[in-house]
C-alpha positions in Angstrom: 3.3 -10.6 -19.5 4.3 -7.5 -21.7 2.8 -4.1 -20.7 -0.8 -3.9 -22.5 -2.5 -0.7 -23.2 -6.1 -0.6 -22.6 -8.7 1.9 -24.3 -12.2 2.6 -22.9 -14.4 2.2 -26.1 -16.8 4.8 -27.1 -20.4 4.2 -26.5 -22.5 7.3 -27.5 -24.9 8.1 -24.6 -23.1 6.7 -22.1 -19.2 7.3 -22.2 -19.1 10.9 -22.4 -16.7 12.8 -20.7 -18.1 12.8 -17.3 -18.4 9.1 -17.2 -14.5 8.9 -18.8 -13.9 11.4 -15.9 -15.5 9.9 -13.1 -14.5 6.2 -14.0 -11.1 7.1 -14.0 -11.2 8.8 -10.5 -12.6 5.7 -9.0 -11.5 2.6 -10.8 -8.5 3.4 -13.2 -7.1 1.1 -15.5 -7.2 2.7 -18.6 -4.4 4.0 -20.6 -6.6 6.5 -23.0 -10.7 6.5 -24.2 -11.8 7.4 -27.7 -14.8 9.4 -27.3 -17.8 8.7 -29.0 -18.2 10.3 -32.5 -18.4 13.4 -33.5 -20.4 13.7 -37.2 -18.1 16.3 -39.7 -20.3 19.0 -41.1 -20.5 20.1 -44.5 -20.3 23.8 -43.8 -17.0 23.4 -41.7 -18.2 25.4 -38.9 -17.9 24.1 -35.4 -19.0 25.8 -32.1 -17.4 24.7 -28.9 -21.2 23.2 -28.0 -20.6 21.0 -31.0 -17.5 19.6 -29.9 -18.0 20.2 -25.9 -17.3 16.5 -25.2 -13.8 16.7 -26.1 -12.8 20.3 -25.4 -9.3 19.9 -23.5 -10.3 21.2 -20.3 -13.1 18.3 -19.8 -10.7 15.7 -20.4 -7.9 16.0 -18.3 -8.4 13.0 -16.0 -8.3 10.4 -18.8 -6.3 11.1 -22.5 -8.5 11.1 -25.0 -8.8 10.7 -28.8 -11.8 12.2 -30.7 -13.9 10.0 -33.2 -15.0 11.6 -36.2 -18.1 10.1 -38.3 -17.9 11.0 -42.1 -18.1 9.7 -45.6 -16.5 13.0 -47.1 -12.7 13.3 -46.9 -12.7 17.1 -47.2 -15.1 17.2 -44.5 -13.4 15.0 -42.2 -10.3 16.8 -42.5 -11.9 20.1 -41.6 -13.0 18.8 -38.3 -9.8 16.7 -37.7 -7.8 19.9 -38.0 -10.1 22.3 -36.0 -9.6 19.3 -33.5 -5.9 19.6 -34.0 -5.5 23.1 -33.4 -7.2 22.7 -30.1 -3.8 20.3 -29.4 -4.9 17.1 -30.1 -2.4 14.8 -32.1 -4.7 12.1 -33.3 -8.2 11.7 -34.5 -9.9 8.4 -34.9 -12.3 7.5 -38.2 -15.7 5.3 -37.1 -15.9 2.6 -40.1 -17.7 0.1 -37.5 -21.1 2.0 -36.4 -24.0 -0.7 -37.3 -26.9 2.2 -36.1 -29.5 1.7 -38.9 -29.2 5.7 -38.8 -25.9 5.8 -40.0 -25.9 2.9 -42.4 -28.8 5.0 -44.2 -26.0 7.7 -44.9 -23.2 5.0 -45.9 -21.2 6.0 -42.5 -19.8 3.7 -40.3 -20.0 0.2 -40.9 -22.3 1.2 -43.9 -19.3 2.5 -45.7 -17.8 -0.7 -45.8 -18.7 -2.4 -48.8 -17.9 0.5 -50.7 -14.0 0.0 -51.2 -13.4 3.0 -54.1 -15.3 5.3 -51.8 -13.3 4.5 -48.8 -9.7 4.6 -51.3 -10.9 7.8 -52.6 -11.6 9.4 -48.8 -8.7 8.4 -47.6 -6.9 9.9 -50.3 -8.5 13.4 -49.7 -7.9 13.1 -45.8 -4.0 12.0 -46.1 -3.8 14.7 -48.4 -5.0 17.8 -46.1 -4.7 16.5 -42.4 -2.7 17.7 -40.1 -2.3 14.9 -37.5 -2.7 11.3 -37.0 -5.3 9.3 -38.1 -6.4 5.3 -36.3 -9.8 3.6 -38.0 -12.2 1.6 -35.9 -14.1 -0.6 -38.0 -15.5 -4.6 -38.1 -14.9 -7.0 -40.7 -17.6 -5.7 -43.3 -21.5 -4.9 -43.4 -22.7 -8.5 -44.4 -19.3 -10.1 -44.7 -15.5 -10.3 -43.9 -15.0 -10.1 -47.8 -14.9 -6.2 -47.2 -12.3 -6.2 -44.9 -10.1 -8.3 -47.2 -10.6 -6.2 -49.8 -9.7 -2.9 -47.9 -6.8 -4.4 -46.0 -4.2 -4.0 -49.3 -5.5 -0.3 -49.3 -4.9 0.4 -45.8 -1.4 -0.6 -45.8 -0.8 2.2 -48.8 -1.6 4.7 -46.0 0.3 5.9 -42.7 -2.7 4.8 -40.5 -1.4 5.1 -36.8 -3.4 2.0 -35.8 -6.3 0.1 -36.8 -9.2 -0.8 -34.2 -10.8 -4.3 -35.3 -14.1 -5.6 -33.9 -14.3 -8.8 -35.3 -18.2 -8.9 -36.3 -19.9 -7.7 -39.4 -22.4 -5.1 -39.3 -25.4 -7.0 -39.6 -24.7 -8.7 -36.4 -25.0 -5.7 -34.3 -23.7 -6.8 -31.1 -25.1 -10.3 -31.3 -23.5 -13.6 -32.4 -19.7 -14.6 -31.9 -16.9 -12.9 -32.7 -14.8 -14.3 -35.4 -11.3 -14.9 -33.9 -9.9 -16.8 -37.2 -11.0 -13.9 -39.5 -9.3 -11.4 -36.8 -6.4 -13.6 -36.7 -6.0 -13.5 -40.7 -6.1 -9.6 -40.8 -3.0 -9.4 -38.2 -0.9 -11.3 -40.8 -2.1 -8.9 -43.7 -1.8 -5.5 -41.7 1.5 -3.4 -41.6 -0.1 -1.5 -38.7 -0.5 -1.7 -35.2 -3.7 -3.7 -34.7 -6.2 -2.9 -31.2 -8.5 -5.7 -30.4 -11.9 -4.7 -29.6 -14.9 -6.9 -28.8 -16.7 -9.1 -25.9 -13.8 -8.6 -23.2 -15.7 -9.2 -20.6 -13.8 -10.9 -17.8 -10.0 -11.4 -16.9 -10.5 -15.0 -18.5 -11.6 -13.6 -21.7 -8.7 -11.2 -21.8 -6.1 -13.9 -20.6 -7.6 -16.2 -23.2 -7.1 -13.6 -26.2 -3.8 -12.5 -25.0 -2.7 -16.0 -25.0 -4.0 -16.6 -28.5 -2.7 -13.1 -29.9 0.7 -12.8 -28.5 1.5 -10.1 -31.1 -1.3 -7.7 -30.0 -0.8 -5.5 -27.0 -3.5 -3.3 -27.3 -7.0 -3.8 -26.2 -10.7 -2.2 -26.3 -12.7 -2.6 -23.8 -16.4 -1.2 -24.1 -19.7 -3.0 -22.3 -17.2 -5.2 -20.2 -16.0 -2.2 -18.0 -19.6 -0.9 -17.7 -20.6 -4.2 -16.5 -17.5 -4.6 -14.5 -16.0 -1.3 -13.7 -12.9 -3.2 -12.0 -12.0 -5.1 -14.9 -9.4 -2.7 -16.7 -7.6 -2.5 -13.1 -7.9 -6.3 -12.9 -6.3 -6.5 -16.3 -3.6 -4.0 -15.4 -2.7 -5.9 -11.9 -3.5 -9.6 -12.4 -4.9 -9.3 -9.0 -8.6 -10.2 -9.0 -9.0 -9.3 -5.5 -11.5 -6.4 -5.0 -11.6 -5.1 -1.5 -14.5 -2.9 -0.9 -16.1 -3.6 -4.2 -20.2 -2.4 -3.3 -18.9 0.8 -1.7 -16.6 1.7 -4.5 -19.7 1.0 -7.1 -21.8 2.8 -4.8 -19.4 6.2 -4.6 -19.0 5.7 -8.6 -22.9 6.0 -8.8 -23.0 9.2 -6.5 -20.6 11.1 -8.3 -22.1 10.1 -11.7 -25.8 10.9 -10.3 -24.5 14.7 -9.0 -22.5 15.3 -12.3 -25.2 14.4 -14.7 -27.8 16.4 -12.3 -25.7 19.7 -12.8 -25.7 19.4 -17.0 -28.8 17.2 -17.8 -32.0 19.1 -18.3 -35.1 17.8 -16.8 -35.7 14.4 -14.4 -36.6 12.2 -17.2 -33.1 13.0 -19.1 -31.2 12.6 -16.2 -33.2 9.3 -15.4 -32.8 7.9 -18.7 -29.2 8.5 -18.1 -29.0 6.7 -14.9 -31.3 3.8 -16.1 -28.7 3.3 -19.3 -26.2 2.9 -17.2 -27.9 0.6 -15.0 -28.7 -1.9 -17.9 -24.8 -2.5 -17.7 -23.7 -2.1 -14.3 -26.5 -4.6 -13.1 -24.0 -7.2 -14.3 -21.7 -6.7 -11.3 -24.5 -8.2 -9.0 -26.6 -11.3 -8.5 -30.1 -11.5 -8.4 -30.6 -7.9 -9.4 -34.0 -8.3 -11.7 -36.3 -7.3 -9.2 -34.6 -4.4 -8.3 -33.7 -3.5 -11.7 -37.4 -3.6 -13.1 -38.4 -1.1 -10.2 -35.9 1.5 -11.3 -36.8 1.5 -14.8 -40.4 1.9 -13.7 -39.3 5.1 -11.6 -40.3 8.5 -12.8 -38.8 11.0 -10.0 -35.0 11.3 -8.9 -36.2 10.9 -5.3 -37.8 7.9 -6.0 -34.7 6.3 -7.8 -32.2 7.5 -5.2 -34.0 5.9 -2.5 -34.8 2.5 -4.7 -30.9 3.1 -5.7 -29.6 3.2 -1.8 -32.2 0.5 -0.1 -30.5 -1.7 -2.8 -26.7 -0.8 -1.9 -27.4 -1.3 1.8 -28.9 -4.4 1.1 -26.2 -5.7 -1.3 -23.4 -4.5 1.5 -25.2 -6.2 4.4 -25.1 -9.7 2.0 -21.7 -9.1 1.2 -20.8 -8.7 5.1 -22.8 -11.6 6.4 
C-alpha cells in the first residue's frame, strides 16, 4: 500500500495541544493535526492567550495546522496572516462544524447553502492571504446540493487541499456517511482530497482505502480517541499491540498530570477527563459500571482511585 498521510481531526474541548502532545509521545502514527478552530475577530487583535493552543512552542511533538472559524474574508485574512507571521505555512478554514451556536451565526456548515457568500469570502481571502489554505467541509447543511454548487467555485482557487466529511450538517455525527457522494466529489475536484468520517477500525480504513485508491490522505477523530493504537496500526499494518492496557494507563496518567497543571479547579479537570473517557471507554469491554461511577465523581482523588482500580482489574483479566 502506498504511503498514507494521517491527520488527527480537530475536536473542540478534547484535542488541544496537551492532548496532541501526549498522544504523539505515547502512541504516534499521525503525520500532523488540524487544531480545533479559533474564531476570527472583527477588531483584528490577537493576544497570545487567544491563540495559545497553536503557539509554535506548544506544538513541537506533532506538526499542526491552525483552523479558523470565520464568515468574513477580511477577518479571516487578518488572523491567518498573524499565524503565518508566527511561522505557519498553512491554515484551515472550518466550513463543516454543525454546532447550533456556530450555525446560528452563519458559520461552519451553516454557511454551506450560501454559495455567493462563500465565493465572496474566497475572493477576499485569496487577494490578501500570505500562505496556503485548506478547507474542511461537509456535503451541505441539509443536502449534498450545496457541495455540488461549491465544487466548480473551489476549483477556481489555489486551495491546498479539501477535507470532506461526507455527512450533512443536520446529520451532526449520526447516520451513515455518504460514500457515493464522496466518490462523485473526487471526480469533480481538482485539489487533493482528504477523507474524514467513521474510520473507527483498521477494517474501516482498509475498506475505504480499497474503494478510494486515489485518496492517500485520511483524517481520524473519534476513532483515535476510542482506540489510540489505530493510527499506528494503519501505518504499520500490524494489529498486534503488546502491553495495551499499561500503555493506555501511562497515557491517562500523563494527560491527568498535564491538565492538573493548567486547568483551574477540580470540576474543570474532572470534566475534561470524563470527556476523554466517553471515547476511551470504547477500548474496553463491559465497562459500563465503571464509567457510570467515574461520571459521578466529584473529587480528583476519588476519580484517580476508581481509575487505578479499573486498570488493575483490566490488567489482571488480560493476564488470565
